[in-house]
C-alpha positions as CSV (number, residue, x, y, z in Angstrom):
1,M,184.6,303.4,190.5
2,V,180.8,303.4,190.1
3,H,178.9,301.5,187.4
4,D,180.5,299.9,184.3
5,I,180.1,300.1,180.6
6,A,181.4,297.3,178.4
7,G,184.0,296.3,181.0
8,V,185.8,299.7,180.8
9,A,185.5,300.4,184.5
10,A,186.8,296.9,185.4
11,V,190.0,297.6,183.4
12,Q,190.4,301.0,185.0
13,V,190.1,299.4,188.5
14,K,192.8,296.8,187.5
15,L,195.1,299.6,186.2
16,L,194.7,301.8,189.3
17,R,195.2,298.9,191.8
18,G,198.2,297.8,189.8
19,A,199.6,301.3,190.3
20,G,199.1,301.2,194.1
21,H,195.8,303.0,194.5
22,E,193.0,301.7,196.8
23,V,189.9,301.3,194.7
24,D,186.4,300.0,195.4
25,Q,184.0,299.1,192.5
26,V,180.4,299.8,193.1
27,A,177.7,298.4,190.9
28,L,174.3,300.1,190.3
29,P,171.0,298.2,189.8
30,A,169.9,297.9,186.1
31,F,166.2,297.7,186.8
32,G,164.4,298.9,183.6
33,A,167.6,299.8,181.8
34,S,166.8,297.5,178.8
35,W,163.2,298.5,178.5
36,R,162.0,300.4,175.5
37,W,160.6,303.9,175.5
38,P,158.1,305.2,176.6
39,V,157.8,302.3,179.2
40,K,161.3,302.9,180.2
41,A,160.5,306.4,181.5
42,F,158.1,304.9,184.1
43,A,160.9,302.8,185.6
44,L,163.1,305.8,186.3
45,P,161.7,306.7,189.8
46,F,162.2,303.1,190.8
47,R,165.7,303.0,189.5
48,F,166.7,306.1,191.4
49,A,165.2,304.7,194.6
50,A,167.2,301.5,194.0
51,Y,170.4,303.6,193.8
52,M,170.0,304.8,197.4
53,P,172.0,301.9,199.0
54,A,174.9,302.8,196.7
55,V,174.5,306.5,197.6
56,M,174.7,305.7,201.3
57,R,177.7,303.5,200.8
58,L,179.5,306.4,198.9
59,R,178.5,308.9,201.6
60,R,180.1,306.6,204.3
61,G,183.2,305.8,202.4
62,R,186.3,307.8,202.8
63,Y,186.9,308.3,199.1
64,D,189.0,311.1,197.7
65,I,187.2,311.0,194.4
66,L,184.3,309.1,192.7
67,H,184.6,308.1,189.0
68,I,181.1,307.4,187.6
69,H,180.4,305.9,184.3
70,F,177.5,307.1,182.1
71,L,176.2,310.6,182.8
72,S,172.7,309.7,184.0
73,Q,174.2,307.4,186.6
74,G,176.2,310.5,187.8
75,V,173.1,311.3,189.9
76,V,174.6,309.1,192.6
77,G,177.6,311.4,192.8
78,V,175.3,314.4,193.2
79,L,173.3,312.7,195.9
80,S,176.4,311.4,197.7
81,G,177.9,314.9,198.2
82,R,181.3,313.5,197.3
83,P,183.6,315.0,194.7
84,F,183.2,313.1,191.5
85,V,184.3,312.9,187.9
86,A,181.9,311.5,185.2
87,Q,182.6,309.5,182.1
88,A,180.5,310.0,179.0
89,H,180.2,307.1,176.7
90,G,178.0,308.4,173.8
91,S,174.3,307.7,174.0
92,D,174.3,309.4,177.5
93,L,174.8,312.6,175.5
94,H,173.5,312.4,171.9
95,L,170.4,310.5,172.9
96,N,169.7,311.5,176.5
97,L,170.1,315.3,175.9
98,T,167.2,315.0,173.4
99,R,164.9,313.3,176.1
100,S,163.1,315.6,178.5
101,V,163.2,313.0,181.2
102,Y,167.0,312.6,181.1
103,R,168.1,316.1,180.1
104,P,167.8,317.8,183.5
105,V,169.7,315.0,185.2
106,T,172.4,315.0,182.6
107,R,172.9,318.8,182.9
108,T,173.0,318.6,186.7
109,V,175.6,315.9,186.6
110,L,177.7,317.9,184.1
111,D,177.4,321.0,186.3
112,K,178.4,319.2,189.5
113,A,181.2,317.0,188.1
114,R,184.7,318.3,188.6
115,A,185.9,316.8,185.3
116,V,184.1,315.0,182.5
117,F,185.9,312.2,180.6
118,Y,184.7,311.5,177.0
119,V,185.6,308.4,175.1
120,T,185.2,309.3,171.4
121,P,186.3,312.6,169.7
122,N,182.8,313.5,168.4
123,L,181.3,314.0,171.9
124,P,182.6,317.5,172.7
125,A,180.0,318.7,170.1
126,F,177.4,317.8,172.7
127,L,179.3,319.4,175.6
128,K,179.2,323.1,174.7
129,G,179.8,325.2,177.8
130,Y,181.8,322.5,179.6
131,E,185.0,322.7,177.7
132,K,187.2,323.5,180.7
133,K,186.1,320.2,182.3
134,L,186.7,317.9,179.4
135,V,189.3,315.2,179.2
136,Y,189.6,312.9,176.2
137,L,190.0,309.4,177.5
138,P,190.0,306.7,174.8
139,N,188.8,303.4,176.2
140,P,191.5,301.1,177.5
141,L,191.6,297.6,176.0
142,D,192.6,294.5,178.0
143,V,193.4,292.3,175.0
144,P,194.2,288.7,175.9
145,Q,197.3,287.2,174.4
146,S,195.3,284.8,172.3
147,A,193.7,287.7,170.5
148,R,197.0,289.6,170.2
149,S,198.7,286.6,168.5
150,A,195.8,285.4,166.4
151,A,196.7,285.1,162.7
152,A,195.4,287.7,160.3
153,P,192.7,286.5,158.0
154,A,194.1,285.1,154.7
155,Q,190.8,285.5,152.8
156,V,187.4,287.0,153.2
157,R,184.7,284.3,153.7
158,T,182.9,285.6,156.8
159,V,181.8,289.1,157.7
160,V,180.1,290.2,160.9
161,I,178.0,293.4,161.4
162,F,179.5,294.0,164.8
163,M,177.2,296.4,166.8
164,R,174.0,296.7,168.7
165,L,171.1,297.1,166.2
166,H,170.2,300.6,167.0
167,P,169.5,303.6,164.7
168,V,172.4,305.6,166.2
169,K,174.8,303.0,164.8
170,G,173.6,303.7,161.2
171,V,172.3,300.1,160.7
172,D,169.9,301.5,158.1
173,R,173.0,302.3,155.9
174,I,174.3,298.7,156.3
175,F,171.5,296.2,156.0
176,P,170.4,297.3,152.5
177,A,173.7,295.7,151.4
178,V,173.2,292.3,152.9
179,E,171.4,290.7,150.0
180,R,174.3,291.5,147.7
181,L,176.9,290.7,150.4
182,R,175.4,287.2,150.8
183,E,176.4,286.4,147.2
184,L,180.0,287.1,148.2
185,V,180.4,286.0,151.8
186,E,178.6,284.6,154.8
187,V,177.0,287.5,156.8
188,T,176.4,287.5,160.5
189,A,174.9,290.1,162.9
190,I,174.4,290.3,166.7
191,E,170.8,289.9,167.8
192,S,171.0,292.8,170.2
193,G,169.4,296.2,170.4
194,P,165.9,297.7,169.8
195,L,165.9,296.9,166.1
196,A,166.9,293.2,166.6
197,A,163.5,291.6,166.2
198,E,162.5,293.8,163.2
199,Y,165.8,293.2,161.4
200,L,165.7,289.4,162.1
201,A,162.3,289.3,160.5
202,R,163.3,291.5,157.5
203,Y,166.8,290.3,156.8
204,G,166.9,286.8,158.2
205,R,167.0,285.3,154.7
206,W,170.5,286.7,154.1
207,V,172.0,287.2,157.6
208,K,172.7,284.7,160.3
209,F,171.8,286.3,163.7
210,I,173.7,285.2,166.8
211,E,172.9,285.9,170.4
212,P,175.1,288.4,172.3
213,V,177.8,286.9,174.6
214,P,179.3,288.2,177.8
215,H,181.9,290.8,177.1
216,S,184.8,288.5,178.3
217,N,183.9,286.1,175.4
218,I,184.0,288.8,172.7
219,W,187.4,287.7,171.5
220,E,186.2,284.2,170.6
221,V,183.4,285.8,168.6
222,L,185.8,288.0,166.6
223,A,188.1,285.1,165.9
224,A,185.3,283.5,163.9
225,F,185.2,286.3,161.3
226,D,187.5,287.7,158.6
227,V,186.1,291.2,158.3
228,V,184.1,293.5,160.6
229,I,181.5,296.0,159.5
230,G,181.3,298.8,162.1
231,Q,179.0,301.8,162.7
232,M,178.1,304.2,159.9
233,R,176.6,307.3,161.6
234,Q,178.8,308.8,164.4
235,G,182.0,309.3,162.4
236,V,184.0,307.7,165.1
237,L,185.2,304.2,166.2
238,G,183.2,302.8,169.1
239,L,184.6,300.2,171.5
240,M,183.4,297.3,169.4
241,E,185.3,298.5,166.3
242,I,188.4,299.1,168.4
243,E,188.2,295.6,169.8
244,A,187.9,294.2,166.3
245,M,191.1,296.1,165.3
246,A,192.9,294.8,168.4
247,A,192.0,291.3,167.4
248,G,193.5,291.8,164.0
249,R,190.3,292.0,162.1
250,P,190.1,294.6,159.3
251,V,187.2,297.1,159.9
252,I,184.9,298.7,157.4
253,A,183.4,301.9,158.9
254,A,182.4,305.5,158.4
255,V,185.1,307.6,160.1
256,D,185.4,311.4,160.0
257,S,189.1,311.8,159.5
258,A,188.9,315.4,160.8
259,L,188.1,314.0,164.3
260,Y,191.5,312.1,164.2
261,P,193.8,314.7,162.8
262,D,197.0,313.4,164.4
263,D,196.5,309.6,164.0
264,P,193.7,308.5,161.7
265,P,192.5,304.9,162.3
266,P,193.4,302.4,159.5
267,V,190.0,301.3,158.4
268,V,188.3,300.9,155.1
269,A,186.0,303.9,154.6
270,A,182.4,303.3,153.7
271,S,179.2,305.1,154.6
272,G,176.5,303.3,152.6
273,P,175.5,300.0,151.1
274,D,177.3,300.4,147.7
275,E,180.5,301.4,149.4
276,I,180.3,298.5,151.9
277,V,179.9,296.0,149.0
278,A,182.8,297.6,147.2
279,A,184.9,297.4,150.3
280,V,184.2,293.7,150.8
281,L,185.1,293.0,147.2
282,K,188.3,295.0,147.5
283,L,189.4,293.0,150.6
284,R,188.4,289.7,149.1
285,D,190.6,290.3,146.1
286,D,193.6,291.6,148.0
287,P,195.0,289.2,150.8
288,G,198.0,291.5,151.2
289,E,195.7,294.4,152.2
290,L,193.9,292.1,154.7
291,A,197.3,291.4,156.4
292,R,198.3,295.1,156.2
293,L,195.1,296.3,157.9
294,A,195.3,293.6,160.6
295,R,198.9,294.8,161.5
296,L,198.2,298.5,161.3
297,G,195.0,298.2,163.3
298,R,196.7,296.4,166.2
299,E,199.5,299.0,166.2
300,W,197.0,301.9,166.2
301,V,195.0,300.4,169.1
302,E,198.2,300.0,171.1
303,R,199.2,303.7,170.5
304,N,195.8,305.1,171.3
305,H,194.2,302.7,173.8
306,G,197.2,301.3,175.6
307,F,197.3,301.0,179.4
308,A,200.2,303.3,180.2
309,H,198.6,306.3,178.5
310,H,195.2,305.6,180.0
311,L,196.6,305.3,183.6
312,E,198.5,308.6,183.2
313,L,195.3,310.4,182.2
314,L,193.3,309.0,185.1
315,E,195.9,309.9,187.7
316,S,196.5,313.4,186.4
317,T,192.7,314.1,186.2
318,Y,192.0,312.8,189.6
319,K,194.8,314.9,191.1
320,T,193.4,318.1,189.5
321,A,189.8,317.2,190.5
322,I,190.7,316.5,194.1
323,A,192.5,319.8,194.4
324,S,189.7,321.9,192.7
325,P,187.0,323.5,194.9
């Protein structure tokens, strides 16, 4: 298991080892990963050079299959010469395919991978030509018992904008609502992402900004809020929205129901500032709806992101990938 995104690989390692598989987890250096463009582009040759110790370890290891998270990091699979599957998480497709520096690497990884996992149902739109390799693999959630048993909110006093402050998340559709929201509830956002400094300066009068925490502490953060505002642009639930639902927090988000035809997620639909304010008002005035969404959200996460289903998909895909030429 190579690299990790939001703890997903760590959960997969735990599941596979629990099922009797021998698994090593290999980290990759993150030098320059948090830099902004165009400076970030200059760090790429140094990052690839820093990957070489991991590439040599993978070459020497007697691995049946490599599972690499984030498509650009899949270059280590190509260089190792080992059979590998790649897992796409989102921005490694809809952002990196628009960047001339990353596009050739991404295409090479897609060509060489024996299978490509994708974590949200909107991503196949960016994977035309690779349909035979695709496997939908919703992120698994390792939800602590404290979060599973936490009481549903009884009223709406605190709301958190729960995402990295990045254009791809649709933050421009959320923050125009914060002045009106502040008259109703306390509003908090995570000071993370390329727009964090700008939004802190622009909206700090109405929004309390908190520093990001290690992923293992995310459940304590969620417990402090009654309602979560999720992303507004991709039409899908990301990991942070799913974690909020698992913690029993009602979620307001823009979801394309056509992408979830069999089991649409129980969220409050909104796609702009007026709808967000209306959604908060609706939940504030209806404690029964708060409790219903908390229960349905937890049930939906268990059906779609439970461990047993995830492990079955991993094992079957590995088996097919190992057998393919």
